[in-house]
TIDODREN-767625 format. One record per residue (C-alpha): residue number from 0; residue in one letter; x, y, z. Coordinates in nm, 4 decimals, decimal comma, padded with zeros to 6 digits. Example, Ala and Ser with C-alpha at 12.3 -4.5 7.8 and 13.67 -1.06 7.14 Angstrom:
REM residues 2
+-----+---+----------+----------+----------+
|   k | r |        u |        v |        w |
+-----+---+----------+----------+----------+
|   0 | A |  01,2300 | -00,4500 |  00,7800 |
|   1 | S |  01,3670 | -00,1060 |  00,7140 |
+-----+---+----------+----------+----------+
***
This chain:
REM residues 323
+-----+---+----------+----------+----------+
|   k | r |        u |        v |        w |
+-----+---+----------+----------+----------+
|   0 | M | -14,3814 | -01,3051 | -11,7481 |
|   1 | A | -14,3865 | -00,9491 | -11,6855 |
|   2 | V | -14,6823 | -00,8095 | -11,4760 |
|   3 | D | -14,8170 | -00,4700 | -11,5652 |
|   4 | D | -14,7737 | -00,2114 | -11,3223 |
|   5 | N | -14,5961 | -00,4313 | -11,0772 |
|   6 | E | -14,9273 | -00,5742 | -10,9463 |
|   7 | L | -14,9875 | -00,9014 | -10,7680 |
|   8 | I | -15,1961 | -01,1184 | -10,9888 |
|   9 | Q | -15,3911 | -01,4223 | -10,8226 |
|  10 | F | -15,6463 | -01,6704 | -10,9447 |
|  11 | R | -15,7745 | -02,0209 | -10,8912 |
|  12 | V | -15,7485 | -02,2871 | -11,1271 |
|  13 | S | -15,9931 | -02,5733 | -11,0466 |
|  14 | S | -16,1112 | -02,8761 | -11,2805 |
|  15 | A | -16,4281 | -02,8925 | -11,0545 |
|  16 | P | -16,6540 | -02,6761 | -11,2579 |
|  17 | Y | -16,5426 | -02,8421 | -11,5695 |
|  18 | A | -16,6106 | -03,1929 | -11,4182 |
|  19 | R | -16,9501 | -03,1180 | -11,3165 |
|  20 | S | -17,0271 | -02,9944 | -11,6760 |
|  21 | G | -16,8533 | -03,2846 | -11,8394 |
|  22 | E | -16,6046 | -03,0469 | -12,0174 |
|  23 | L | -16,2882 | -03,1772 | -11,8745 |
|  24 | D | -16,1374 | -03,1551 | -12,2311 |
|  25 | A | -16,2017 | -02,7846 | -12,2339 |
|  26 | F | -16,0093 | -02,7543 | -11,8953 |
|  27 | R | -15,7066 | -02,9468 | -12,0342 |
|  28 | E | -15,6975 | -02,7170 | -12,3305 |
|  29 | A | -15,7718 | -02,3791 | -12,1486 |
|  30 | Y | -15,5774 | -02,4396 | -11,8387 |
|  31 | G | -15,3437 | -02,7206 | -11,9193 |
|  32 | R | -15,2077 | -02,6179 | -12,2488 |
|  33 | R | -15,2645 | -02,2400 | -12,2612 |
|  34 | I | -15,1722 | -02,1433 | -11,9038 |
|  35 | L | -14,9734 | -02,4197 | -11,7401 |
|  36 | R | -14,8151 | -02,5220 | -12,0776 |
|  37 | F | -14,8578 | -02,8845 | -12,0098 |
|  38 | D | -15,0643 | -03,1621 | -12,1710 |
|  39 | I | -15,2512 | -03,3163 | -11,8750 |
|  40 | E | -15,3624 | -03,6910 | -11,8714 |
|  41 | P | -15,5436 | -03,8749 | -11,5895 |
|  42 | L | -15,3352 | -04,1646 | -11,4684 |
|  43 | D | -15,4752 | -04,5192 | -11,4614 |
|  44 | E | -15,8347 | -04,3907 | -11,5194 |
|  45 | H | -15,8368 | -04,1857 | -11,1905 |
|  46 | P | -16,0860 | -03,9079 | -11,2272 |
|  47 | L | -15,9017 | -03,5736 | -11,3211 |
|  48 | Q | -15,8768 | -03,3429 | -11,0215 |
|  49 | F | -15,6696 | -03,0241 | -11,0303 |
|  50 | D | -15,7093 | -02,7278 | -10,7668 |
|  51 | F | -15,4399 | -02,4798 | -10,7687 |
|  52 | V | -15,3940 | -02,1056 | -10,6660 |
|  53 | L | -15,1568 | -01,9131 | -10,8898 |
|  54 | R | -14,9901 | -01,5918 | -10,7790 |
|  55 | S | -14,7820 | -01,3811 | -11,0068 |
|  56 | L | -14,5492 | -01,1008 | -10,9243 |
|  57 | P | -14,3149 | -00,9177 | -11,1490 |
|  58 | D | -14,0467 | -01,1827 | -11,2583 |
|  59 | F | -14,1654 | -01,4461 | -11,0256 |
|  60 | A | -14,4713 | -01,6794 | -10,9860 |
|  61 | I | -14,5869 | -01,9417 | -10,7607 |
|  62 | A | -14,8576 | -02,2137 | -10,8032 |
|  63 | S | -14,9612 | -02,4336 | -10,5031 |
|  64 | G | -15,2359 | -02,6956 | -10,4837 |
|  65 | S | -15,3490 | -03,0474 | -10,5135 |
|  66 | R | -15,3852 | -03,2922 | -10,7986 |
|  67 | S | -15,5098 | -03,6380 | -10,8692 |
|  68 | P | -15,2700 | -03,9060 | -11,0145 |
|  69 | M | -15,1789 | -03,7672 | -11,3619 |
|  70 | R | -14,9108 | -03,7542 | -11,6337 |
|  71 | L | -14,8049 | -03,3999 | -11,7605 |
|  72 | R | -14,5846 | -03,3613 | -12,0772 |
|  73 | R | -14,4327 | -03,0270 | -12,1938 |
|  74 | T | -14,3732 | -03,0607 | -12,5656 |
|  75 | R | -14,1674 | -02,8380 | -12,7782 |
|  76 | E | -14,4654 | -02,6582 | -12,9046 |
|  77 | L | -14,5569 | -02,5744 | -12,5556 |
|  78 | I | -14,2313 | -02,4197 | -12,4624 |
|  79 | D | -14,2611 | -02,0437 | -12,4634 |
|  80 | N | -13,9788 | -01,9150 | -12,2319 |
|  81 | D | -13,6550 | -01,9931 | -12,0721 |
|  82 | D | -13,7653 | -01,9422 | -11,7029 |
|  83 | L | -13,6747 | -02,2034 | -11,4433 |
|  84 | F | -13,9104 | -02,3886 | -11,2067 |
|  85 | L | -13,8469 | -02,5357 | -10,8623 |
|  86 | L | -14,1063 | -02,7931 | -10,7880 |
|  87 | V | -14,1479 | -02,8921 | -10,4299 |
|  88 | V | -14,3613 | -03,1978 | -10,3233 |
|  89 | T | -14,5219 | -03,1062 | -09,9958 |
|  90 | R | -14,7323 | -03,4240 | -09,9843 |
|  91 | G | -14,7356 | -03,7294 | -10,2069 |
|  92 | A | -14,4862 | -03,8164 | -10,4817 |
|  93 | A | -14,3653 | -03,7048 | -10,8263 |
|  94 | E | -14,1374 | -03,8408 | -11,1026 |
|  95 | L | -13,9823 | -03,5955 | -11,3347 |
|  96 | G | -13,7789 | -03,6305 | -11,6407 |
|  97 | Q | -13,5875 | -03,3797 | -11,8605 |
|  98 | H | -13,2280 | -03,3696 | -12,0226 |
|  99 | G | -13,2317 | -03,7452 | -12,0085 |
| 100 | R | -13,2406 | -03,7386 | -11,6312 |
| 101 | V | -13,5077 | -03,8666 | -11,3902 |
| 102 | A | -13,5774 | -03,7461 | -11,0550 |
| 103 | S | -13,8170 | -03,9155 | -10,8084 |
| 104 | L | -13,9444 | -03,7055 | -10,5230 |
| 105 | G | -14,1196 | -03,7867 | -10,2043 |
| 106 | D | -14,2524 | -03,5624 | -09,9246 |
| 107 | G | -14,0709 | -03,2359 | -09,8866 |
| 108 | E | -13,8301 | -03,2959 | -10,1708 |
| 109 | A | -13,7753 | -03,0855 | -10,4609 |
| 110 | T | -13,5996 | -03,0419 | -10,8084 |
| 111 | L | -13,5205 | -02,7776 | -11,0635 |
| 112 | L | -13,6775 | -02,7870 | -11,4105 |
| 113 | S | -13,6099 | -02,5742 | -11,7192 |
| 114 | A | -13,8968 | -02,4227 | -11,9472 |
| 115 | S | -13,6585 | -02,4210 | -12,2286 |
| 116 | G | -13,4679 | -02,6662 | -12,4349 |
| 117 | T | -13,5804 | -03,0273 | -12,4153 |
| 118 | P | -13,9389 | -03,1444 | -12,3405 |
| 119 | T | -14,0377 | -03,2416 | -11,9868 |
| 120 | S | -14,2370 | -03,5209 | -11,8387 |
| 121 | F | -14,3976 | -03,5248 | -11,5151 |
| 122 | V | -14,5858 | -03,8162 | -11,3413 |
| 123 | V | -14,7849 | -03,7827 | -11,0205 |
| 124 | P | -14,8385 | -04,1507 | -10,9184 |
| 125 | T | -15,0577 | -04,0668 | -10,6287 |
| 126 | S | -15,2827 | -03,7698 | -10,5060 |
| 127 | S | -15,0324 | -03,5098 | -10,4087 |
| 128 | H | -14,9823 | -03,1412 | -10,3071 |
| 129 | T | -14,6960 | -02,9505 | -10,4620 |
| 130 | I | -14,5749 | -02,5906 | -10,4833 |
| 131 | S | -14,3985 | -02,4707 | -10,8037 |
| 132 | Y | -14,1865 | -02,1627 | -10,8109 |
| 133 | R | -14,1182 | -01,9844 | -11,1327 |
| 134 | F | -13,7882 | -01,7924 | -11,1563 |
| 135 | R | -13,6320 | -01,5766 | -11,4137 |
| 136 | R | -13,3196 | -01,7366 | -11,5587 |
| 137 | D | -13,1464 | -01,4173 | -11,6208 |
| 138 | L | -13,1777 | -01,3143 | -11,2585 |
| 139 | L | -13,0188 | -01,6448 | -11,1434 |
| 140 | R | -12,7499 | -01,6788 | -11,4095 |
| 141 | P | -12,5103 | -01,4139 | -11,2888 |
| 142 | H | -12,4655 | -01,6032 | -10,9322 |
| 143 | I | -12,4814 | -01,9704 | -11,0501 |
| 144 | R | -12,2548 | -02,1431 | -11,2919 |
| 145 | N | -12,3947 | -02,4045 | -11,5206 |
| 146 | L | -12,7686 | -02,3732 | -11,4289 |
| 147 | D | -12,8846 | -02,6390 | -11,6621 |
| 148 | D | -12,6433 | -02,8907 | -11,4868 |
| 149 | L | -12,8554 | -02,8513 | -11,1753 |
| 150 | V | -13,1854 | -02,9508 | -11,3600 |
| 151 | I | -13,3383 | -03,2665 | -11,2476 |
| 152 | R | -13,1214 | -03,3066 | -10,9519 |
| 153 | P | -13,3135 | -03,4021 | -10,6317 |
| 154 | I | -13,2951 | -03,1514 | -10,3352 |
| 155 | A | -13,3421 | -03,3092 | -09,9954 |
| 156 | G | -13,6266 | -03,2267 | -09,7934 |
| 157 | G | -13,4138 | -03,1447 | -09,4784 |
| 158 | S | -13,2345 | -02,8502 | -09,6692 |
| 159 | Q | -13,2582 | -02,5713 | -09,4293 |
| 160 | V | -13,2678 | -02,3166 | -09,7114 |
| 161 | L | -13,5575 | -02,5032 | -09,8865 |
| 162 | R | -13,7449 | -02,4891 | -09,5559 |
| 163 | L | -13,6862 | -02,1103 | -09,5420 |
| 164 | L | -13,7903 | -02,0672 | -09,8934 |
| 165 | T | -14,1156 | -02,2478 | -09,8599 |
| 166 | G | -14,1823 | -02,0654 | -09,5374 |
| 167 | Y | -14,1075 | -01,7208 | -09,6843 |
| 168 | S | -14,3343 | -01,7917 | -09,9727 |
| 169 | S | -14,6446 | -01,7666 | -09,7510 |
| 170 | V | -14,5741 | -01,3947 | -09,7376 |
| 171 | L | -14,7741 | -01,3892 | -10,0701 |
| 172 | N | -15,0758 | -01,4564 | -09,8423 |
| 173 | D | -15,0107 | -01,1338 | -09,6520 |
| 174 | Q | -15,1731 | -00,8305 | -09,8340 |
| 175 | S | -14,9956 | -00,5841 | -09,6027 |
| 176 | A | -14,6583 | -00,7204 | -09,7187 |
| 177 | L | -14,7363 | -00,6691 | -10,0845 |
| 178 | A | -14,9145 | -00,3324 | -10,0481 |
| 179 | T | -14,6726 | -00,1558 | -10,2761 |
| 180 | A | -14,4852 | -00,1908 | -10,5788 |
| 181 | D | -14,1617 | -00,1620 | -10,3902 |
| 182 | L | -14,2556 | -00,4403 | -10,1502 |
| 183 | R | -14,3718 | -00,6665 | -10,4263 |
| 184 | R | -14,0332 | -00,6076 | -10,6011 |
| 185 | A | -13,8500 | -00,6752 | -10,2591 |
| 186 | V | -14,0428 | -01,0182 | -10,2333 |
| 187 | T | -13,9295 | -01,1155 | -10,5898 |
| 188 | A | -13,5819 | -01,0234 | -10,5035 |
| 189 | H | -13,5852 | -01,2258 | -10,1805 |
| 190 | M | -13,7197 | -01,5376 | -10,3495 |
| 191 | H | -13,4378 | -01,5153 | -10,6128 |
| 192 | D | -13,1864 | -01,4701 | -10,3457 |
| 193 | L | -13,3048 | -01,7888 | -10,1751 |
| 194 | A | -13,3186 | -01,9819 | -10,5014 |
| 195 | V | -12,9393 | -01,8746 | -10,5564 |
| 196 | L | -12,8502 | -02,0114 | -10,2108 |
| 197 | L | -13,0448 | -02,3243 | -10,2539 |
| 198 | L | -12,8868 | -02,3966 | -10,5744 |
| 199 | G | -12,5313 | -02,3543 | -10,4451 |
| 200 | G | -12,4850 | -02,0010 | -10,5651 |
| 201 | K | -12,2252 | -01,7617 | -10,4059 |
| 202 | A | -12,3811 | -01,5827 | -10,1038 |
| 203 | E | -12,2681 | -01,2378 | -10,2127 |
| 204 | P | -12,3543 | -00,9355 | -09,9674 |
| 205 | H | -12,6607 | -00,8355 | -10,1735 |
| 206 | L | -12,8098 | -01,1935 | -10,1723 |
| 207 | T | -12,8173 | -01,2109 | -09,7955 |
| 208 | G | -13,1171 | -00,9689 | -09,7754 |
| 209 | G | -13,3340 | -01,2517 | -09,8936 |
| 210 | L | -13,1917 | -01,4945 | -09,6233 |
| 211 | R | -13,2523 | -01,2365 | -09,3557 |
| 212 | A | -13,6116 | -01,1735 | -09,4739 |
| 213 | A | -13,6736 | -01,5499 | -09,4724 |
| 214 | R | -13,5098 | -01,5923 | -09,1358 |
| 215 | L | -13,7214 | -01,3204 | -08,9786 |
| 216 | K | -14,0337 | -01,4617 | -09,1374 |
| 217 | A | -13,9608 | -01,7981 | -08,9877 |
| 218 | L | -13,8908 | -01,6630 | -08,6490 |
| 219 | K | -14,2022 | -01,4716 | -08,6323 |
| 220 | D | -14,4142 | -01,7737 | -08,7481 |
| 221 | D | -14,2434 | -01,9894 | -08,4874 |
| 222 | I | -14,3085 | -01,7183 | -08,2059 |
| 223 | L | -14,6706 | -01,6809 | -08,3169 |
| 224 | Q | -14,7344 | -02,0691 | -08,3052 |
| 225 | R | -14,6030 | -02,0477 | -07,9359 |
| 226 | I | -14,7342 | -01,7062 | -07,8216 |
| 227 | A | -14,9643 | -01,8600 | -07,5623 |
| 228 | Q | -14,6533 | -02,0068 | -07,3575 |
| 229 | S | -14,5974 | -01,7653 | -07,0769 |
| 230 | S | -14,2368 | -01,8993 | -07,0527 |
| 231 | L | -14,1491 | -01,8342 | -07,4294 |
| 232 | S | -13,7928 | -01,7166 | -07,4451 |
| 233 | V | -13,5422 | -01,5955 | -07,7077 |
| 234 | D | -13,3403 | -01,9129 | -07,5921 |
| 235 | E | -13,6154 | -02,1671 | -07,6910 |
| 236 | I | -13,6626 | -01,9855 | -08,0357 |
| 237 | A | -13,3021 | -01,9861 | -08,0964 |
| 238 | R | -13,2889 | -02,3775 | -08,0316 |
| 239 | S | -13,5869 | -02,4371 | -08,2560 |
| 240 | Q | -13,4611 | -02,2413 | -08,5351 |
| 241 | Q | -13,1021 | -02,3616 | -08,4774 |
| 242 | I | -12,9416 | -02,0156 | -08,4747 |
| 243 | S | -12,7787 | -01,8060 | -08,2135 |
| 244 | E | -12,9785 | -01,5751 | -07,9680 |
| 245 | R | -12,7428 | -01,2938 | -08,0792 |
| 246 | Y | -12,8505 | -01,3361 | -08,4464 |
| 247 | I | -13,2154 | -01,3327 | -08,3518 |
| 248 | R | -13,1694 | -00,9998 | -08,1649 |
| 249 | R | -12,9827 | -00,8631 | -08,4597 |
| 250 | L | -13,2740 | -00,9684 | -08,6952 |
| 251 | F | -13,5305 | -00,7952 | -08,4779 |
| 252 | A | -13,3074 | -00,4833 | -08,4467 |
| 253 | D | -13,2656 | -00,4654 | -08,8261 |
| 254 | D | -13,6587 | -00,4793 | -08,8325 |
| 255 | G | -13,6711 | -00,1820 | -08,6023 |
| 256 | T | -13,7987 | -00,3726 | -08,2891 |
| 257 | T | -13,6897 | -00,6213 | -08,0405 |
| 258 | F | -13,7642 | -00,9903 | -07,9568 |
| 259 | T | -13,9282 | -00,8792 | -07,6296 |
| 260 | D | -14,1420 | -00,6040 | -07,7964 |
| 261 | F | -14,2458 | -00,8329 | -08,0824 |
| 262 | V | -14,3793 | -01,0918 | -07,8379 |
| 263 | R | -14,5690 | -00,8476 | -07,6292 |
| 264 | E | -14,7297 | -00,6804 | -07,9328 |
| 265 | A | -14,8387 | -01,0262 | -08,0487 |
| 266 | R | -14,9777 | -01,1284 | -07,7216 |
| 267 | L | -15,1801 | -00,7903 | -07,6932 |
| 268 | A | -15,3115 | -00,8333 | -08,0271 |
| 269 | R | -15,4273 | -01,1934 | -07,9385 |
| 270 | A | -15,5897 | -01,0655 | -07,6322 |
| 271 | W | -15,7628 | -00,7784 | -07,8332 |
| 272 | Q | -15,8947 | -01,0354 | -08,0749 |
| 273 | M | -16,0466 | -01,2470 | -07,8009 |
| 274 | L | -16,1746 | -00,9688 | -07,5984 |
| 275 | T | -16,3651 | -00,8143 | -07,8921 |
| 276 | D | -16,4914 | -01,1522 | -08,0309 |
| 277 | A | -16,8703 | -01,1796 | -07,9686 |
| 278 | S | -16,8564 | -01,5450 | -07,8944 |
| 279 | Q | -16,6052 | -01,4968 | -07,5979 |
| 280 | L | -16,7744 | -01,1941 | -07,4267 |
| 281 | R | -16,8608 | -01,4138 | -07,1344 |
| 282 | R | -16,5067 | -01,5446 | -07,0726 |
| 283 | P | -16,3135 | -01,4212 | -06,7817 |
| 284 | I | -16,0586 | -01,1429 | -06,8652 |
| 285 | H | -15,7950 | -01,3280 | -06,6567 |
| 286 | A | -15,8357 | -01,6507 | -06,8637 |
| 287 | I | -15,7911 | -01,4597 | -07,1860 |
| 288 | A | -15,4832 | -01,2901 | -07,0519 |
| 289 | Y | -15,3312 | -01,6210 | -06,9583 |
| 290 | E | -15,4277 | -01,7522 | -07,2997 |
| 291 | S | -15,2547 | -01,4835 | -07,4579 |
| 292 | G | -14,9181 | -01,5676 | -07,2861 |
| 293 | F | -14,9341 | -01,3159 | -06,9914 |
| 294 | G | -14,8400 | -01,4783 | -06,6769 |
| 295 | D | -14,8884 | -01,1632 | -06,4607 |
| 296 | L | -15,2362 | -01,0107 | -06,4744 |
| 297 | S | -15,1195 | -00,6744 | -06,3402 |
| 298 | Y | -14,8669 | -00,6509 | -06,6118 |
| 299 | F | -15,1213 | -00,7470 | -06,8734 |
| 300 | N | -15,3604 | -00,4689 | -06,7652 |
| 301 | R | -15,0882 | -00,1939 | -06,7719 |
| 302 | A | -14,9493 | -00,3106 | -07,1046 |
| 303 | F | -15,2980 | -00,3353 | -07,2481 |
| 304 | R | -15,3883 |  00,0068 | -07,1317 |
| 305 | Q | -15,0683 |  00,1502 | -07,2769 |
| 306 | R | -15,1046 |  00,0019 | -07,6094 |
| 307 | Y | -15,4766 |  00,0628 | -07,6654 |
| 308 | G | -15,5563 |  00,3510 | -07,4444 |
| 309 | M | -15,8311 |  00,1743 | -07,2589 |
| 310 | T | -15,8693 | -00,1173 | -07,0209 |
| 311 | P | -15,9427 | -00,4791 | -07,1389 |
| 312 | S | -16,2913 | -00,4255 | -06,9728 |
| 313 | D | -16,3227 | -00,0838 | -07,1874 |
| 314 | A | -16,2149 | -00,2886 | -07,4899 |
| 315 | R | -16,4934 | -00,5699 | -07,4067 |
| 316 | E | -16,7801 | -00,3123 | -07,3475 |
| 317 | L | -16,6828 | -00,1280 | -07,6744 |
| 318 | A | -16,7268 | -00,4574 | -07,8773 |
| 319 | A | -17,0610 | -00,5418 | -07,6821 |
| 320 | D | -17,1927 | -00,1975 | -07,7767 |
| 321 | R | -17,1206 | -00,2614 | -08,1419 |
| 322 | D | -17,3238 | -00,5866 | -08,1330 |
+-----+---+----------+----------+----------+
***
């Protein structure tokens, strides 16, 4: 599972081109058996549809996407490693069997699978969207007793750590967060930290780094979704995230900023984007300021000039000149 030079590898797996050319058997062999290590069979004569994005970092991988109703089997001949997989059903349903156990999952639920040992069955009874995380067994084993006892045990969708894990995994879409080998290794470590906490492992001091990173990512995402609210406050975010205001301030301090500064920078970035958008050149500047969350136009003008070294009107004229 190692990736040369600690790079991020990303590619899309889709059955659509094979369906158009009448070569779905080739898809099932090339992608099903050779890459995913599963035999894939359409369920109840449903046309085979499979569309996933696979991302691989050193010692960690994630596959997310949608599939039609199907049955998947991993036989002994397809077992080629001893990694562990966390399968999350984000929409739809799935039934998984391994080690003589069966887990039926619905929206938001998850379970752990082992790539080693006994064969695996995986039935998707309806069109579904799933996320699969691939973890190194030897990175989890020191922190969790009896890992295989946790295989095919349903994990409730309401689990706070599961929500943080799935939210933090979106960092793989952020190229700046993966720009260096050190950052990519940090993301891998954080994902394993969160998996340990999700599976009931001991939250040793070095494991809390992953939890802090996931918490901060969830905070920032929540703020950005509410950034247009001029009344946005740390108290509102604390209630939304079910953590204390003090903890929020500490997370931002550890990140080298403050809640207030992050909100201001996000609002200014939103205003800059709208001011320089050719489709919005005729919109009043005050309307853009208010839509960016600024309730005071004078403060917006001062903050904008301090941040970008020009007035909002200057930024708009610069964008117009480029067009």
